[in-house]
C-alpha positions as CSV (number, residue, x, y, z in Angstrom):
1,M,-12.9,-19.9,8.2
2,K,-9.5,-21.5,7.9
3,L,-6.7,-19.4,6.5
4,E,-5.6,-22.4,4.4
5,E,-8.7,-22.0,2.3
6,F,-7.2,-18.8,0.8
7,A,-3.9,-20.3,-0.4
8,Y,-3.0,-20.6,-4.1
9,D,0.2,-21.8,-6.0
10,L,2.3,-19.1,-7.4
11,P,5.6,-19.7,-9.4
12,E,8.3,-17.5,-7.9
13,E,9.3,-16.2,-11.4
14,L,5.9,-14.4,-11.7
15,I,6.7,-12.1,-8.8
16,A,7.5,-8.8,-10.6
17,Q,11.0,-7.5,-9.7
18,Q,10.7,-4.4,-12.0
19,P,7.7,-2.3,-13.0
20,A,6.5,-2.2,-16.5
21,A,8.6,-0.1,-18.8
22,V,5.7,2.5,-19.0
23,R,3.2,2.7,-16.1
24,D,0.1,2.2,-18.2
25,Q,1.5,-0.7,-20.2
26,S,0.5,-3.2,-17.5
27,R,-1.9,-6.0,-18.3
28,M,-5.4,-5.8,-16.7
29,M,-7.7,-8.7,-15.9
30,V,-11.3,-7.6,-15.9
31,V,-13.6,-9.7,-13.7
32,N,-17.4,-9.3,-13.6
33,R,-18.6,-10.6,-10.2
34,K,-22.2,-10.7,-11.3
35,T,-21.7,-12.9,-14.4
36,G,-18.4,-14.5,-13.5
37,G,-17.0,-13.4,-16.8
38,I,-13.2,-12.9,-17.0
39,E,-11.3,-11.2,-19.8
40,I,-7.7,-10.1,-20.4
41,R,-7.1,-6.5,-21.5
42,G,-4.5,-3.8,-21.1
43,F,-4.6,-1.1,-18.4
44,K,-4.9,1.6,-21.1
45,N,-8.4,0.2,-21.6
46,F,-9.3,1.2,-18.0
47,P,-11.2,4.4,-18.9
48,E,-13.5,2.6,-21.2
49,Y,-15.3,1.1,-18.1
50,F,-16.2,4.4,-16.6
51,G,-18.4,7.4,-17.5
52,R,-20.9,10.0,-16.2
53,G,-22.1,9.2,-12.7
54,D,-19.0,7.2,-11.8
55,V,-16.4,8.4,-9.3
56,L,-12.9,6.9,-8.9
57,V,-11.5,7.1,-5.4
58,I,-7.7,7.3,-5.2
59,N,-5.3,7.3,-2.3
60,D,-3.0,10.3,-2.5
61,S,-0.6,9.2,0.2
62,R,3.1,9.6,-0.7
63,V,5.7,7.0,0.1
64,I,8.6,8.5,2.1
65,P,12.2,7.2,1.6
66,A,11.9,5.2,4.8
67,R,14.8,2.8,4.5
68,L,18.2,3.9,6.0
69,S,21.5,2.2,6.3
70,G,23.6,2.9,9.4
71,R,26.5,1.6,11.5
72,K,26.7,0.6,15.1
73,E,29.5,2.1,17.2
74,T,31.3,-1.3,16.6
75,G,31.2,-0.6,12.9
76,A,28.7,-3.3,12.1
77,S,26.0,-2.4,9.5
78,I,22.4,-2.1,10.5
79,E,19.3,-1.4,8.4
80,I,16.4,0.8,9.6
81,L,12.8,1.0,8.3
82,L,11.0,4.0,9.6
83,L,7.4,3.2,10.5
84,S,5.8,6.2,12.2
85,R,6.8,9.5,13.7
86,R,6.2,10.0,17.4
87,E,5.6,13.3,19.2
88,T,8.8,14.4,21.0
89,G,7.5,17.4,23.0
90,E,10.4,19.8,23.5
91,T,13.1,17.1,23.0
92,P,15.4,18.1,20.1
93,G,15.4,15.7,17.2
94,E,12.9,13.3,15.7
95,T,11.5,10.2,17.5
96,W,10.4,7.3,15.2
97,E,9.1,3.9,15.7
98,V,11.3,1.7,13.5
99,L,12.2,-1.8,12.5
100,L,15.9,-2.8,12.9
101,R,17.8,-5.5,11.0
102,P,19.7,-7.3,12.4
103,A,18.2,-6.7,15.8
104,K,20.5,-8.9,17.7
105,R,22.8,-7.1,20.2
106,V,20.7,-3.9,20.0
107,A,20.0,-2.4,23.4
108,A,18.6,0.8,24.8
109,G,21.2,3.6,24.9
110,M,23.1,2.3,21.8
111,T,24.1,4.9,19.2
112,I,23.7,4.4,15.4
113,V,25.6,6.6,13.0
114,F,24.5,7.5,9.5
115,D,26.1,9.3,6.6
116,G,24.9,12.9,6.1
117,G,25.5,14.0,9.7
118,C,22.8,12.0,11.5
119,R,23.0,10.0,14.8
120,A,20.2,8.0,16.4
121,T,19.9,6.8,19.9
122,V,18.0,3.6,20.7
123,L,15.4,4.7,23.3
124,E,13.5,1.4,24.0
125,R,12.4,-1.9,22.6
126,L,8.6,-1.9,21.8
127,S,8.2,-5.5,20.7
128,D,10.2,-8.3,19.1
129,K,10.8,-6.3,15.9
130,R,10.0,-2.7,16.8
131,W,12.2,-0.1,18.5
132,L,11.9,3.6,19.3
133,L,14.8,5.7,18.0
134,L,15.7,9.4,18.5
135,F,17.3,10.9,15.4
136,V,19.4,14.1,15.6
137,T,20.5,15.6,12.2
138,D,22.6,18.5,11.1
139,C,19.9,19.6,8.7
140,P,16.0,19.3,8.8
141,F,15.1,15.6,9.1
142,D,13.0,15.6,5.9
143,D,16.0,17.0,4.0
144,F,18.2,14.3,5.4
145,L,15.7,11.6,4.4
146,A,15.4,13.0,0.9
147,R,19.2,12.8,0.4
148,W,20.0,9.6,2.3
149,G,16.8,7.5,2.5
150,S,15.9,4.9,-0.1
151,A,12.7,3.3,-1.4
152,P,11.1,1.0,1.2
153,L,10.5,-1.8,-1.3
154,P,8.7,-4.9,-0.1
155,P,10.9,-7.8,0.9
156,Y,9.9,-9.9,-2.1
157,I,11.4,-7.3,-4.5
158,R,15.2,-8.0,-4.4
159,R,17.9,-5.6,-5.2
160,G,21.4,-7.2,-5.1
161,R,24.6,-5.4,-4.1
162,G,25.8,-3.2,-6.9
163,N,22.3,-3.0,-8.3
164,S,20.9,-0.3,-6.0
165,L,18.3,1.7,-7.9
166,S,17.0,3.7,-4.9
167,Q,16.1,6.9,-6.8
168,A,14.5,5.1,-9.8
169,D,12.7,2.7,-7.4
170,L,11.4,5.5,-5.3
171,E,10.1,7.3,-8.4
172,R,8.3,4.2,-9.7
173,Y,7.2,3.1,-6.3
174,Q,5.1,6.2,-6.1
175,T,1.8,7.1,-7.8
176,V,1.7,10.1,-10.2
177,Y,-0.9,11.7,-7.9
178,A,1.0,11.2,-4.6
179,R,0.6,14.3,-2.5
180,V,0.7,13.7,1.3
181,D,3.9,12.3,2.8
182,G,3.4,9.4,5.2
183,S,3.4,5.9,3.7
184,V,6.1,3.2,4.1
185,A,4.6,1.1,1.3
186,A,2.9,2.2,-1.9
187,P,-0.9,2.0,-2.6
188,T,0.1,-0.2,-5.5
189,A,-3.1,-0.2,-7.6
190,G,-2.4,3.4,-8.3
191,L,1.1,2.8,-9.8
192,H,-0.5,2.0,-13.2
193,F,-2.0,5.4,-13.7
194,T,-0.5,8.1,-16.0
195,E,-1.7,11.6,-16.5
196,D,-3.0,10.5,-19.9
197,V,-5.2,7.8,-18.3
198,L,-6.5,10.2,-15.7
199,S,-7.3,12.7,-18.4
200,A,-9.2,10.0,-20.4
201,V,-11.2,9.2,-17.3
202,R,-12.2,12.8,-16.9
203,E,-13.0,13.1,-20.6
204,R,-15.6,10.4,-20.1
205,K,-17.2,12.6,-17.4
206,A,-16.3,10.4,-14.5
207,G,-15.2,12.1,-11.3
208,I,-12.0,11.5,-9.3
209,A,-11.9,11.9,-5.5
210,S,-8.8,11.8,-3.4
211,V,-8.7,10.3,0.1
212,T,-5.5,9.6,2.2
213,L,-4.5,6.5,4.0
214,H,-0.9,6.2,5.1
215,V,0.1,2.6,4.4
216,G,2.0,1.3,7.4
217,Y,4.0,-1.7,8.6
218,G,0.8,-3.8,8.7
219,T,1.0,-4.2,4.9
220,F,4.1,-6.4,5.4
221,L,2.6,-8.5,8.2
222,P,1.5,-12.0,7.3
223,I,-1.6,-13.5,8.9
224,T,-0.2,-15.9,11.5
225,T,-3.5,-17.2,12.9
226,E,-5.0,-20.5,11.6
227,T,-8.5,-19.0,11.7
228,V,-9.2,-15.9,9.5
229,E,-11.4,-14.2,12.0
230,D,-8.6,-14.1,14.7
231,H,-6.3,-11.8,12.8
232,V,-6.0,-8.2,14.0
233,M,-5.0,-5.4,11.6
234,E,-2.5,-2.6,12.4
235,E,-3.8,0.9,12.8
236,E,-3.3,3.3,9.9
237,H,-4.1,7.0,9.7
238,F,-6.7,8.2,7.1
239,T,-8.3,11.5,6.0
240,V,-11.5,12.2,4.0
241,D,-12.1,15.8,3.1
242,E,-15.3,17.6,2.3
243,Q,-14.7,17.6,-1.5
244,A,-14.2,13.8,-1.5
245,A,-17.2,13.2,0.6
246,R,-19.4,15.3,-1.7
247,L,-18.2,13.6,-4.9
248,V,-18.7,10.1,-3.4
249,N,-22.1,10.9,-2.0
250,G,-23.2,12.2,-5.4
251,A,-21.9,9.1,-7.3
252,K,-24.1,6.5,-8.9
253,R,-21.1,4.1,-8.9
254,V,-18.0,4.3,-6.7
255,A,-14.8,2.6,-7.9
256,A,-12.0,2.3,-5.4
257,V,-8.4,2.4,-6.7
258,G,-6.8,-0.1,-4.4
259,T,-7.5,-1.9,-1.1
260,T,-6.4,1.2,0.8
261,A,-9.0,3.5,-0.7
262,T,-11.5,0.6,-0.2
263,R,-10.7,0.4,3.5
264,V,-11.1,4.2,3.9
265,L,-14.5,4.2,2.3
266,E,-15.8,1.2,4.1
267,T,-14.4,2.6,7.4
268,V,-16.4,5.8,7.2
269,A,-19.5,4.7,5.2
270,G,-22.8,4.6,7.2
271,E,-25.4,1.9,6.6
272,D,-26.9,4.0,3.8
273,G,-23.5,4.2,2.1
274,R,-23.0,7.9,2.7
275,I,-19.7,9.3,4.0
276,G,-18.6,12.5,5.7
277,P,-15.4,14.4,6.1
278,V,-13.4,12.8,8.8
279,S,-9.8,12.0,9.9
280,G,-8.7,9.3,12.2
281,M,-7.3,5.8,12.6
282,T,-8.6,2.6,11.1
283,R,-7.8,-1.0,11.6
284,L,-10.7,-2.2,9.5
285,Y,-10.2,-5.9,8.5
286,I,-12.3,-7.0,5.5
287,Y,-12.7,-10.7,4.9
288,P,-15.5,-12.9,3.4
289,G,-18.8,-12.3,5.0
290,R,-18.5,-8.6,5.6
291,P,-20.9,-6.5,3.4
292,F,-19.6,-3.6,1.4
293,R,-21.5,-0.4,1.9
294,R,-20.0,2.0,-0.6
295,V,-17.5,0.4,-3.0
296,D,-19.1,-0.9,-6.3
297,A,-16.0,-1.6,-8.3
298,L,-12.3,-2.2,-7.4
299,L,-9.0,-1.9,-9.2
300,T,-6.3,-3.9,-7.4
301,N,-3.0,-5.7,-8.0
302,F,-2.5,-9.5,-7.5
303,H,-1.9,-10.2,-3.8
304,L,0.0,-12.7,-1.7
305,P,-1.8,-15.9,-0.9
306,K,-3.4,-16.0,2.6
307,S,-2.9,-12.3,3.0
308,S,-5.4,-9.8,4.3
309,L,-5.4,-8.1,0.9
310,F,-6.3,-11.4,-0.9
311,L,-9.0,-11.9,1.8
312,L,-10.4,-8.5,0.9
313,V,-10.8,-9.2,-2.8
314,C,-12.3,-12.6,-2.0
315,A,-14.8,-10.7,0.2
316,F,-15.6,-8.4,-2.7
317,A,-15.9,-10.9,-5.5
318,G,-16.3,-14.3,-3.9
319,R,-13.5,-16.8,-3.0
320,E,-14.3,-19.3,-5.8
321,L,-14.3,-16.6,-8.5
322,M,-11.1,-15.1,-7.2
323,Q,-9.3,-18.4,-7.1
324,E,-10.3,-19.1,-10.7
325,A,-9.2,-15.6,-11.7
326,Y,-5.8,-16.1,-10.0
327,R,-5.5,-19.5,-11.6
328,L,-6.0,-17.9,-15.0
329,A,-3.5,-15.1,-14.1
330,V,-0.8,-17.7,-13.4
331,E,-1.7,-19.7,-16.5
332,N,-1.4,-16.5,-18.6
333,R,1.8,-15.4,-16.9
334,F,0.5,-12.2,-15.3
335,R,3.0,-10.4,-13.2
336,F,2.2,-10.4,-9.4
337,Y,2.4,-8.1,-6.4
338,S,3.6,-4.5,-6.1
339,F,5.3,-4.0,-9.5
340,G,2.9,-6.4,-11.3
341,D,-0.2,-6.3,-13.4
342,C,-3.7,-5.4,-12.1
343,M,-7.3,-6.6,-11.9
344,L,-10.5,-4.6,-12.3
345,I,-13.5,-6.1,-10.5
346,L,-16.8,-4.9,-11.7
């Protein structure tokens, strides 16, 4: 398949720069993949679609304040995005794989200084964009991050100088059920939930199961291959515990909240759709033609054209139906991407 087949036109003004005033006030498009029916509702109506025998699967990964601003020894500013922690053995400090911007004139051995009593040494270049840094802080590294790190918002969400809302952004760029630190991007389908909506789901006798997938740098990576099948996903760490496996295996219908929960379930599901407790790495890439073994319904945001996430929803509901749904979303001025509205595919 050619990647160009998964393009669509999106006016830039529909890319949401701020979240809805209240989480559950987002709009929700409901798509029935069996009948092709499409209706427009509000996210507060979400619980109406679930009841006894259904299980929602959420991703409880928590976004860390992974963006840091530092200075080279020359005084020039440099921005760092933390990607993943590396084992350091007995070496003091924290070793992280990071992105640097700008990366010109960065070399191994260089020192980067941060406010809050932190210095980082550039250990080596891993690729064109990735570097390995050793951080040494005056306090525990997690405390330093909590004080000096900011929300790792996607590049299409712009915050101008003097309009830095790092604490507010980090709060809203986090699900209400986030529990396990590790993501550098939010599992955005979950951003719409409030405790009231979760309670309403439970009142309808539907179950809620938590899995963990730490969203990594791969979520930012565009597909650069002309052919869909040639793309390779980045590895991401996931965990499914015994309670989640028991709930999912006992469900009549499984609804995944987001593409991350979907990828966890489809990574671990056997041919019979059953899952077991397991922890590991996945680089599962779902595109049209791949069967779904466990996921029956999917809540998801509106994704970038020609992205691996858009390919996943096309695999789940069909390319033609998704392109029609996205056309209607544009026509009805839905808000797109991380802070935007959502789609429930039944």
